[in-house]
C-alpha positions in Angstrom: 196.1 132.4 58.9 199.7 131.9 59.6 202.1 129.0 59.7 203.2 127.9 63.2 205.7 125.4 64.4 205.0 123.4 67.6 208.5 123.3 69.1 207.7 120.4 71.5 206.8 118.0 68.7 208.4 119.8 65.7 205.2 119.6 63.7 204.0 122.3 61.4 200.4 123.4 61.2 198.2 126.3 60.4 197.0 128.5 63.3 193.4 129.6 63.2 192.7 132.8 65.0 190.4 132.3 68.0 187.8 135.0 68.3 186.6 133.7 71.7 184.0 131.3 70.4 184.3 127.6 71.0 184.5 125.5 67.8 181.2 123.7 68.5 179.3 126.9 68.9 180.6 128.2 65.6 179.9 124.9 63.9 176.4 124.9 65.3 175.7 128.3 64.0 177.1 127.3 60.6 174.8 124.2 60.5 171.8 126.3 61.6 172.5 128.8 58.8 172.8 126.1 56.2 169.5 124.5 57.4 167.7 127.9 57.3 168.9 128.4 53.8 167.7 124.9 52.7 164.3 125.5 54.2 164.0 128.8 52.5 164.9 127.3 49.2 162.4 124.5 49.7 159.5 126.8 50.5 160.4 129.4 47.8 160.7 126.8 45.0 159.1 128.4 41.9 157.4 125.1 40.8 156.1 123.6 44.0 156.7 126.2 46.7 153.2 127.6 46.7 151.7 124.2 47.4 154.3 123.5 50.1 153.6 126.8 51.8 149.8 126.2 51.7 150.3 122.7 53.3 152.5 124.2 56.0 150.0 126.9 56.7 147.2 124.3 57.0 149.2 122.1 59.3 150.1 125.1 61.5 146.5 126.2 61.8 145.5 122.6 62.7 148.2 122.4 65.4 147.2 125.8 66.8 143.5 124.6 67.2 144.8 121.6 69.0 146.8 123.8 71.4 143.7 125.9 72.2 141.9 122.7 73.2 144.8 121.7 75.4 144.9 125.0 77.2 141.2 124.7 78.0 141.7 121.2 79.2 144.7 122.3 81.3 142.7 125.1 82.8 139.9 122.7 83.7 142.3 120.3 85.4 143.9 123.1 87.4 140.5 124.3 88.6 139.5 120.8 89.5 142.7 120.4 91.5 142.2 123.7 93.2 138.6 122.8 94.1 139.8 119.5 95.6 142.4 121.2 97.7 140.1 123.9 99.0 137.1 121.7 99.5 134.9 123.5 97.0 132.3 121.6 95.0 133.3 123.3 91.8 129.7 124.4 91.0 128.9 128.1 90.6 127.0 129.7 93.5 123.7 131.5 92.9 123.5 135.0 94.3 120.1 136.6 95.0 
């Protein structure tokens, strides 16, 4: 850092070198890094971390099961819409 003087207002300040990144992006990366560290510390706690990790694993598995059901439902809705647009009945045909 270096000391600068703004000649138009005669104020002194400290110049921060700009590395091409906007301030908000740098601040956002800093906040994201701090949050990642806090989550890691929370889950790796020697006293309660194991229980927290197990609870997170269970909730993730439950959410994944719900997503599988949603994809099946979405597939069924898409097939029903396609059948309505093409005039099909939606029933499988029997071939002899």
